N, C-alpha and C positions, 0 to 999 in steps of 0.2 A: 227461548220459545216456550209458550204456554198453551195448554189446551184443557178443555173440560168436555167430557162426553157424558151425556145423560141417556140412559136406556129407559124409555117410558113404559116398556112392558114389565120390567121388574122393579122400576123405581130407583135404580142405583146410579150413582155418579162415580166416575173415575176422573182424576185430574193430575196435571203436571204443572207445577209453578202457578197454580190458580190464585195465589195471593200476591203475585207480582203484577206490576203495571207494564203495559206494552203500548207502543204507538201502533195504531191500526194500519197505517201505511197502505199496503196493497192487499189488504184482507179481502176486498171485494173481488179480486181475481178468482178466488176459490169459488164464489157463487156464480160468477160468469161462466167459468169452465164447467161447473156442475150443470148449469142450465143448458149449455151447448151440448154436452155429452148426453144428457137426458133426452133432449130433443132429437138427437141423432139415434139414440137407442129406440125411441118411440116411432121412428120413421118420419118425423116432421121435417127433417133436413138431412142432407148428406154432408159428411165431413169433406167430401170432394168438391162441394160447391165452391166457386171462386168469388172473391171479393177484390175490389181495387181500391187502393189508398187514394184519397182525395185531399185537397189542400186543407179542408176543415179537420182532418184527422191529426194534423200536426199543429200543436200550439206550444207556446213558449214554456210553460211549466207543466211538468208531470207527464210528458209524452214518452218517457223511457227510451226504448229502442226504436220507436217509430221514426225519429228524426234521421236514423241511418238509412231508411228506405226512401227512395225518391217518390214523389207524387206520381201516380200512374202504375206503381208496382202492384201486380196481381198475385195473389196466393190463395191456396185452398183454405177452408176453415180449419182443417187439421194443422197446416203449416202455421196459420195465424195463431192458433191456440198454443202451439209449441213456442213460437217466438214471443208472444205476449205473456205467456205464463212465466217466462223468465224474468220479465221486468214490468210489463204493463198490459192492461186490457183497454181496448178502445171504449170510450164512454158510450152508454146506450144512446141511440139517436144520432150517432155520428154518421158521416158519409159512408163509412164501410158498412155499418149496419143497414143503412138505406140501400146501398148497392146490393148487399146480399138479399134483402127483401125483394128487390126488383128482379133478381135472377132466379128466385125460387119457382 
């Protein structure tokens, strides 16, 4: 694991293994979760909103744990964040994202 943190207020940086190379893999999960929780904190959505998994949410490569859930499975955004933060996040624009937007 490696991390670099920059504090723009004091201009200091702290790092761990900053000189090592890492495969990005599921790094985008962090940003998706931060965006989800920020929107919830700002009242833009509720983590209790439900989404339903559609056929387009499951694709051959990179679906992580999604293939374990049958199409039609419904879960809250909170449950989805927990499940997908372990292995994967649904890509933006997927059926689940569209389902959530229709239910808002």
